C-alpha positions as a printed NumPy array, in Angstrom:
array([[149.174, -27.787,  81.472],
       [147.651, -25.633,  84.131],
       [143.946, -26.689,  83.503],
       [142.473, -29.809,  83.977],
       [141.952, -31.691,  81.326],
       [141.785, -35.234,  80.067],
       [145.671, -37.087,  79.565],
       [146.154, -39.665,  77.174],
       [148.988, -41.937,  76.91 ],
       [151.112, -41.26 ,  73.571],
       [154.911, -43.28 ,  74.579],
       [155.837, -46.458,  77.109],
       [159.228, -47.063,  77.617],
       [162.414, -46.543,  80.324],
       [162.563, -43.205,  82.062],
       [165.912, -42.536,  79.989],
       [163.772, -42.685,  76.487],
       [159.946, -41.134,  77.924],
       [162.421, -38.132,  79.434],
       [164.005, -37.865,  75.471],
       [160.084, -38.035,  74.102],
       [158.348, -35.478,  75.92 ],
       [161.436, -32.863,  75.278],
       [160.536, -33.908,  71.6  ],
       [157.031, -33.322,  72.087],
       [157.653, -29.817,  74.071],
       [159.827, -28.51 ,  71.463],
       [157.519, -28.433,  69.089],
       [154.959, -27.017,  71.02 ],
       [152.861, -29.833,  72.58 ],
       [153.02 , -29.623,  76.762],
       [154.038, -32.731,  78.135],
       [154.884, -35.075,  80.91 ],
       [155.994, -38.018,  82.59 ],
       [153.777, -40.407,  84.502],
       [155.523, -43.559,  86.454],
       [152.821, -45.787,  88.413],
       [155.907, -45.843,  91.138],
       [157.003, -43.978,  93.322],
       [160.475, -45.685,  93.665],
       [161.067, -44.16 ,  90.304],
       [161.844, -40.38 ,  91.837],
       [164.158, -41.757,  94.807],
       [165.998, -44.576,  93.123],
       [169.   , -44.343,  91.308],
       [167.899, -47.616,  89.331],
       [165.347, -45.31 ,  87.925],
       [165.306, -47.944,  84.31 ],
       [164.291, -50.822,  86.936],
       [161.474, -48.761,  87.774],
       [158.894, -50.093,  85.37 ],
       [158.104, -48.344,  82.06 ],
       [157.505, -44.898,  82.546],
       [154.497, -42.794,  80.336],
       [154.466, -39.467,  78.366],
       [151.107, -38.12 ,  78.681],
       [149.775, -35.263,  77.036],
       [146.638, -32.94 ,  76.219],
       [143.845, -35.183,  74.56 ],
       [143.788, -32.358,  72.22 ],
       [146.919, -32.85 ,  71.46 ],
       [147.21 , -36.204,  70.917],
       [146.676, -37.083,  67.174],
       [149.474, -34.126,  66.433],
       [151.823, -35.792,  68.904],
       [151.339, -39.553,  67.929],
       [152.016, -38.787,  64.242],
       [155.283, -36.265,  65.45 ],
       [156.779, -39.486,  67.455],
       [155.921, -41.497,  64.353],
       [157.785, -39.228,  61.941],
       [161.111, -39.717,  64.009]])
């Protein structure tokens, strides 16, 4: 994800679920990143209370990522 590309959200959940989803996508060759609008999730041990966390992928990977996640 070094080039500037359009990112799309393929999953929203708590920080633990989002990390599992990100790892699953990356294991299948789909670069993914975690985004959270709350900085408290970075600094707090209570990240589950920080609100939903999004898993983002490049727009050209969206269809493949969604299909992969639906298979789970």
